[in-house]
Steps between C-alpha positions, in 0.01 A plus 500: 500500500246286315372320812253771620317492167487120496348507850246766401396305193426187700343696788244655264392151399473400866295803602223484239307200650527650850250771406224239506522491880618851586445858393770697316589710806536188714724334243712815476562548873561130560767506231670814631496480880671159545746589223596826672554331835717230339714761321548694826597180681750421226644851524547460875666159458735651241594772749349786299354812657121485517460873552379725219700822503295811579619661178326220309168502686299701247626299203453178696136585575433570131683180406292289739168652389572479127697177464347291778148622579398632158685250281397185685141619548464589132670178391274279710192693385602475137590132529141424594358696207720384217674191375866434450486644148452873460541553875848349503594701192407822677672420830819393322512815288641700791865490373392762244380728781813436707721578201329835447519590869864389529587705194335809646613467863835322486618580148529134396581476130245332275640498150314370190609142576347530849170631364489219245562253784214644705261478204613145420434405863153651486433309178621183672256526789221581252574168330512324837186652647247579231283247314650391168174570319500858627857563390415370153184705450504767769405772255171323421419270793641659816178535706355177356807296588524625857126489559287768659773593746750594229649761730364424843566668831748220574733624228476856633596378848798316351612808307480706819703230680770517231521878550523458879780244465695724263470795737590280797813374327621857455394606851702215651822681411393810688375297799837324532734797474605481866339170604566133441306375190410166661358666811308754291357216291384313810342800668326616184345156453387467861371855546352512151287198592326680789266722290406191299430308822283786628313520171443125500364508856267795431381391155201297633355825638424628150516178301287219645630261234855540627676185622648689795860542614568129551516265200310176450776282359589134489834361612633518144387862473698588812809341347450712188464808718816412690689470172365834372590675827839346582647441155288718272520799736762478778782353292396656169456855636813480713709409197317737266551817702855408592586471130294810417714704738831360376464514124338666203121504521430475128713189446388329819125559469513382138524152651130545586430394143609151608229474770227357270762272345567342839127476570441310176803274550370421849178379339695288251714334768248459780167477317614335175363791300624569148603829341371610163744614229390858569588464868840357413551804276400726789748330732776542242414869454503554878848347523619706203370820659694435820820449299443818296426715806787370711749524212360815342807715564742249348270427205447871429872568512558211260238642266665840513839348420360302205326803347793737565 
């Protein structure tokens, strides 16, 4: 269950340098389209039905537009306008939105222990993503620490992407009511890439500075793109939506808090980077939040028994 979030964390690191040679829409469709085709091929090899049931068509269309087209387009756009700090905090805050939606739509219980876990997870990604100086003196130095773009358009794009992902996670259950989750995942990735491809091809008509629909990448860049598409999208999304349709959304999506942890650990292992004490604290809080959310029912019952 943890693997999709590990793949997403490393894929985000791989995608950022690719924006130097391609526009956001190009990066988005090139991540989605190959991933969708690979997932559909895997579904066929596994002997699964590739057809989307007619009763799911409306929900499937909404799912593809929101979770594939909107989410990936907003994510790629935000990635180019913000760093890995506040932007990653915003994109990884979506478990809070999923928890609220799951509580309203599916009646999933979120007791006080669960809410504490969600807040601890949010605090963890704040420690992982925001500058240490800002966290120490945010009440006095917020704009000065972050510079002129204290709250830039990049952060707004990332916040919108987090909302799209949360909505897409919930919509996936409706889109898979009568259809195979793996097939639905593949089709929604492939078809959701088409509006992004069209937008990338037409963008030069109104934006002369656009790089066009085809990227200008080196051989290493293409390897990074292949990793982001095949592992960070095809495998990650296939596993994510399979688990999302076979378990509790609140507990499962809480693992999103681990995404920046994996991204930082990837830098430590592959790039010999070092983590600050604050980042180690953030990683510990993220792990604690996952334990609290996944064990919230048992912990709350234990609390009730102790106080009884």
